[in-house]
C-alpha positions in Angstrom: 85.0 53.3 84.3 87.1 52.6 87.4 89.7 55.1 88.3 91.7 53.8 91.3 94.7 55.3 92.9 97.0 54.0 95.6 95.7 55.4 98.9 98.6 53.8 100.8 102.2 54.4 101.7 104.1 54.3 98.4 101.1 55.5 96.4 100.2 53.7 93.3 103.6 52.0 93.1 102.3 49.9 96.0 99.3 48.6 94.0 100.3 48.8 90.4 101.3 46.0 87.9 105.0 46.6 88.7 105.9 47.2 85.0 108.9 49.4 84.5 109.0 51.5 81.3 111.1 54.7 81.1 109.4 56.0 78.0 110.9 56.8 74.6 113.6 59.3 74.0 111.4 61.3 71.7 108.8 61.6 74.5 111.2 63.7 76.6 112.5 65.7 73.6 108.9 66.6 72.9 108.7 67.9 76.5 111.6 70.2 75.9 110.1 71.3 72.6 106.9 72.1 74.6 108.7 74.5 76.9 110.1 72.1 79.5 113.7 73.3 79.1 116.1 70.9 80.8 113.8 67.9 80.4 115.0 66.4 77.1 116.0 62.8 76.9 119.7 63.8 77.3 118.7 65.6 80.6 116.5 62.8 82.1 118.5 59.7 81.1 121.1 60.3 83.9 118.3 60.4 86.5 116.8 57.1 85.2 120.3 55.7 85.6 120.8 57.1 89.0 117.6 55.8 90.4 117.9 52.2 89.0 119.4 49.1 90.5 119.0 46.9 87.4 119.3 43.1 87.2 118.8 41.7 83.7 118.2 38.2 85.1 120.5 36.7 82.5 118.3 37.8 79.6 120.7 40.4 78.1 120.2 44.1 77.8 122.0 47.4 77.5 124.1 47.7 80.7 125.7 50.9 79.5 122.3 52.6 79.4 121.2 51.3 82.8 121.9 52.0 86.4 123.0 49.5 89.0 123.5 51.5 92.2 120.2 53.2 92.7 117.4 52.6 95.3 114.8 51.3 92.8 115.2 47.6 92.1 114.3 46.6 88.5 114.4 43.0 87.3 113.0 40.5 84.8 110.9 37.4 85.2 112.1 33.8 84.4 110.5 33.9 81.0 110.3 30.1 81.0 106.7 29.8 79.7 106.7 28.8 76.0 104.0 31.3 75.2 106.2 34.2 76.4 108.9 33.2 74.0 106.4 32.6 71.2 105.2 36.2 71.4 108.7 37.6 70.7 109.3 35.0 67.9 105.9 35.9 66.3 106.8 39.5 66.3 110.1 38.8 64.6 108.3 36.5 62.1 105.9 39.4 61.3 108.8 41.5 60.4 109.3 43.6 63.5 112.6 44.3 65.2 113.7 42.4 68.4 115.1 44.4 71.2 117.0 43.0 74.2 116.2 46.1 76.3 113.4 48.5 75.5 114.6 50.7 78.3 118.1 50.9 76.7 119.2 52.1 73.3 116.3 50.7 71.3 112.7 50.7 72.5 111.1 49.7 69.2 110.5 45.9 68.8 109.6 42.8 70.8 111.5 41.6 73.9 111.5 41.0 77.6 109.6 43.2 80.1 111.2 44.9 83.1 109.4 45.0 86.5 109.9 46.7 89.9 110.5 43.4 91.7 113.3 42.4 94.0 113.9 38.9 95.2 110.4 37.9 94.2 108.6 40.8 96.0 107.2 44.2 94.9 109.7 47.0 95.2 107.6 50.1 95.6 108.7 53.8 95.9 108.1 53.4 99.7 110.7 50.6 99.9 113.1 52.4 97.6 112.9 55.9 99.1 110.6 56.5 102.0 111.6 53.7 104.4 115.3 54.5 104.0 114.6 58.2 104.6 112.5 57.4 107.7 115.4 55.3 109.0 117.6 58.4 109.1 115.3 60.0 111.7 115.0 63.1 109.5 111.8 62.1 107.7 108.4 61.9 109.4 105.1 60.5 107.9 102.0 62.5 109.0 98.7 60.8 108.4 95.6 62.7 107.4 93.8 64.4 104.6 95.7 67.3 103.1 93.0 70.0 102.8 94.9 72.8 101.2 98.3 74.5 101.0 98.6 77.5 103.3 99.6 80.5 101.3 100.5 83.8 103.0 101.4 86.9 100.9 102.0 84.8 97.8 104.2 82.3 99.6 103.5 78.6 100.6 104.1 78.3 104.3 102.5 74.9 105.1 99.7 72.4 104.6 96.4 72.4 106.3 95.7 68.8 107.5 92.3 69.5 109.1 92.9 69.0 112.7 96.4 70.3 112.6 98.8 72.2 110.3 102.3 71.4 109.1 104.6 74.4 108.7 107.2 74.6 106.0 110.4 76.6 106.7 111.5 76.4 103.1 109.1 74.8 100.6 106.0 72.7 100.1 106.2 70.0 97.4 103.1 68.3 96.2 103.3 64.7 94.9 99.6 63.7 95.2 99.0 62.4 91.7 97.6 63.9 88.5 94.1 63.6 90.1 94.8 65.1 93.5 97.6 67.6 92.9 95.4 69.8 90.8 92.6 69.3 93.3 94.9 70.5 96.1 96.1 73.5 94.1 92.5 74.6 93.3 91.4 74.2 96.9 94.4 76.4 97.8 93.3 79.2 95.4 95.6 78.2 92.4 93.7 77.5 89.2 91.2 78.8 86.7 89.8 81.9 88.4 86.2 81.5 87.1 86.1 77.9 88.3 87.4 78.8 91.7 85.0 81.6 92.0 82.1 79.2 91.3 83.0 77.4 94.5 83.7 80.5 96.6 87.5 80.0 96.7 89.6 83.1 97.0 91.9 83.3 93.9 95.6 83.5 94.7 97.0 82.6 91.3 94.8 82.5 88.1 96.4 79.5 86.3 94.1 78.3 83.5 96.0 75.0 83.1 95.4 73.6 86.5 93.3 70.4 86.1 93.4 70.6 82.2 95.4 68.5 79.8 94.3 65.2 81.5 95.6 62.2 79.5 95.6 58.4 79.9 96.3 55.2 78.0 93.4 52.9 77.0 93.9 49.3 76.1 92.1 46.2 74.8 92.6 42.6 75.6 92.9 40.5 72.4 92.4 36.9 73.7 93.2 33.5 72.2 92.1 30.1 73.3 95.1 27.7 73.6 95.3 24.2 72.1 97.8 23.1 74.8 97.7 23.3 78.6 100.7 25.7 78.8 99.1 28.8 80.2 98.8 30.1 83.8 95.2 28.8 83.8 96.6 25.5 85.3 97.0 27.5 88.6 93.4 29.0 88.4 91.9 26.6 90.9 91.9 26.2 94.7 94.9 23.8 94.7 96.9 25.8 92.1 96.4 29.1 93.9 97.4 27.4 97.2 100.6 26.1 95.6 101.5 29.5 94.1 100.8 31.2 97.4 102.7 28.7 99.6 105.7 28.7 97.3 105.8 32.5 97.3 105.4 32.7 101.0 108.1 30.2 101.7 110.7 31.0 99.1 109.6 34.1 97.1 109.8 32.0 93.9 107.4 30.5 91.4 104.6 32.2 89.4 103.8 34.5 92.4 107.3 36.1 92.1 106.4 37.6 88.7 103.7 40.0 87.6 103.0 37.6 84.7 104.0 40.2 82.1 107.3 38.9 80.8 107.3 39.8 77.1 106.4 43.2 75.6 106.5 45.1 72.4 106.6 48.7 71.2 105.7 49.1 67.5 104.8 51.9 65.0 101.3 51.8 63.6 102.3 53.1 60.1 105.1 54.4 57.9 105.8 58.0 58.7 105.3 57.5 62.5 108.8 58.3 63.8 108.7 56.3 67.0 106.5 53.6 68.5 102.9 54.5 69.2 101.5 51.1 70.1 102.4 49.1 73.3 101.8 45.4 74.0 101.7 43.6 77.3 101.7 39.9 76.7 100.1 37.6 79.4 100.2 33.8 79.1 96.6 33.5 80.3 93.1 34.7 79.1 91.7 36.6 82.0 89.8 39.8 82.7 91.2 42.7 84.7 88.9 41.9 87.6 90.5 38.4 87.8 87.8 36.4 86.2 89.3 33.8 83.8 87.9 33.4 80.3 85.4 30.6 80.0 87.5 28.9 77.4 90.1 27.6 79.9 93.7 27.7 78.7 94.6 30.8 76.6 96.7 33.8 76.2 96.2 37.5 75.5 97.9 40.7 74.4 96.9 44.0 76.1 97.3 46.6 73.3 96.6 50.3 72.9 97.8 53.5 71.3 100.3 55.6 73.1 99.5 59.2 72.1 95.7 59.8 72.0 94.8 63.3 70.9 91.9 63.4 73.4 92.3 65.6 76.5 90.2 65.7 79.6 90.1 67.6 82.8 90.0 67.4 86.6 87.7 70.0 88.3 86.4 70.5 91.8 83.1 69.0 92.8 82.9 71.5 95.6 85.1 73.5 98.0 84.9 70.6 100.5 88.3 68.7 100.5 86.4 65.6 101.5 84.7 65.5 98.1 86.4 63.6 95.3 87.2 65.7 92.2 85.2 65.5 89.0 87.3 63.4 86.6 86.4 63.7 82.9 88.9 61.9 80.7 87.0 62.6 77.5 88.2 59.2 76.1 87.9 58.4 72.4 86.8 62.0 71.6 88.7 62.0 68.3 88.2 59.9 65.2 91.9 59.1 65.3 91.3 57.2 68.6 89.0 54.8 66.8 91.3 54.5 63.8 94.2 53.7 66.1 92.4 51.0 68.0 91.2 49.3 64.8 94.8 49.3 63.7 95.9 47.8 67.0 93.4 44.9 66.7 94.3 44.1 63.1 98.1 44.2 63.8 97.6 42.0 66.8 95.7 39.4 64.8 98.5 39.3 62.3 101.1 38.7 65.1 99.0 35.9 66.6 98.7 34.3 63.1 102.4 33.7 62.8 104.0 30.3 62.8 105.4 30.7 66.4 101.8 30.5 67.7 100.6 27.7 65.4 101.2 25.0 67.9 99.4 26.9 70.7 96.4 28.5 69.0 92.9 27.1 69.0 90.8 30.2 68.1 90.2 33.8 68.8 88.1 34.4 72.0 87.8 38.2 71.6 87.0 40.2 69.6 86.1 36.9 67.8 86.6 35.9 64.2 83.2 37.4 63.2 84.3 40.9 64.1 86.0 42.1 61.0 84.3 45.3 59.7 85.1 48.8 61.1 81.7 48.9 62.7 82.0 45.5 64.4 85.4 46.5 65.8 84.1 49.8 67.0 81.3 47.9 68.8 84.0 45.7 70.5 86.1 48.8 71.4 83.1 50.6 72.9 82.2 47.6 75.0 85.6 46.4 76.1 88.2 49.2 76.2 89.9 49.6 79.6 92.0 52.2 81.3 95.6 51.2 81.7 95.6 53.5 84.8 98.1 56.0 83.5 96.6 59.4 84.2 98.9 62.4 83.9 99.2 66.0 82.6 97.0 68.1 84.8 99.7 70.5 86.1 101.9 70.6 83.0 105.4 71.8 83.0 106.3 74.6 80.6 107.7 78.1 80.1 106.6 80.6 82.6 105.1 82.6 79.7 102.9 79.7 78.7 99.4 80.5 79.9 98.5 76.8 80.2 101.7 75.8 82.1 101.3 75.3 85.8 104.9 74.7 86.8 108.1 76.0 85.3 111.0 73.8 84.4 112.2 73.9 88.0 108.8 72.3 89.0 107.9 75.6 90.8 104.2 76.5 90.7 103.9 79.7 88.5 102.5 82.6 90.5 103.3 81.3 94.0 106.6 81.2 95.8 108.0 78.2 97.6 105.6 75.7 96.1 106.4 72.8 93.7 104.8 69.8 92.1 106.7 66.6 91.4 104.5 63.8 90.0 102.9 62.7 86.8 100.7 65.7 86.7 103.6 67.8 85.3 103.9 65.7 82.1 103.1 67.9 79.1 102.4 64.8 77.1 102.0 61.2 78.1 105.1 59.0 77.7 105.3 55.6 76.0 104.4 52.8 78.3 103.6 52.6 82.0 104.1 55.8 84.0 105.7 54.5 87.2 109.2 54.9 86.0 108.9 58.5 84.6 106.9 59.5 87.7 109.7 58.3 89.9 112.3 60.0 87.6 110.3 63.2 88.0 110.8 63.0 91.8 114.4 62.1 91.4 115.1 65.0 89.1 112.9 67.5 91.1 115.0 66.7 94.2 118.1 68.1 92.4 116.2 71.2 91.3 115.1 71.7 94.9 118.8 71.3 96.0 120.0 73.6 93.2 122.1 71.1 91.4 121.9 69.1 88.2 123.5 66.0 86.6 125.3 66.6 83.4 123.3 65.6 80.3 124.0 62.3 78.5 125.6 62.0 75.1 123.9 58.7 74.4 122.1 58.4 71.0 119.0 56.3 71.0 118.1 54.0 68.1 115.5 55.1 65.6 114.2 52.9 62.8 116.3 54.0 59.8 113.4 53.7 57.4 110.6 55.0 59.6 109.5 57.5 57.0 108.7 54.8 54.4 108.2 51.5 56.4 105.9 50.5 59.2 108.3 47.8 60.3 
């Protein structure tokens, strides 16, 4: 399976799908319960608010829960395609809640998607943070391959860039992703001692958790053929693409000004699940991730997948050569629960697409196809078609300093080494609901305050939980 990362200024925020999901309040409360003291939802909400410059686009929302003065622009699409509206209506008809803002008080339900787009163009972390910092003259970008952190007498003093070294008067902060931050730590002598010894690397700090606890979201595309020419397929030809491109270049408007994902949903898979464990991305077109349109022509699809897989993988060194890519073993679908959860996702999606809201638009099911009904048939489809949502995290998890599997403490400091921190999605103890760009940026925003020795006051906001979650699935 493909495992791309953004090898460009702005990292993966410069190549991602631009979807903005904070995560559920319970995700962060679980972090705190896991030993990440000071990272509960009450603690992180003020940082989400501080970093946002939110524009609801006239589609409603929870302004009291959002931020409007931060560097990261967050907006919504036009939502003028009838299929986009039909998805939310179908969810309501199926008995699920509707939410005006899944990033506000209530995540659970069907509603509009947020995206990191400003005036029709991608708004990456580079645009939000790096370019303004460079403009001050106090931030320099050095190009090259970081080979290892230089550690002298238990203290990080710089970074080896191969042909030259960068010295650090105070601290070194790694934000190289959940795949490369653990690689850099291990190359620097921080990690499982036996594994480092295999590669002849001198052990500076024996931390068993470095590279472990790797998590991701998987998803399937449930595709339907449309009975009306209302999907984005009308632009899937030479003239249509030229029109979309020209309009975007000239005015930053039209279909090219949206990521295409304008309706979403977060639902619970069963009674007794306390908060959503299934996410939907709805797209008004039937298309593969590689950009090849379905042979059926007009259509639509829901990307669906479970949020909290019990499977855990690992990132390990291929060799002691920094030029070598790490070994990445996600260990996907390792538990029977993974298979049960995906079957549930498919069946719940079919029920949603069978609602009256889609009756005027539906021709037939493209995939899995009406013939795939049994558990065995669905498992075959899952095995063949499951895709990564590109949400790797967890390989340098945050926790109590006494936790043998923790890599950083609640101040983001690498345990066992002075003056070294990690501030990216690798510190997540458990994956959050939805796409990881927002909580990754929040991690950087909050880590900055830890580095500066300050902290925003916790929020008193109380997020919505389904009042009957113990006995009802919806």
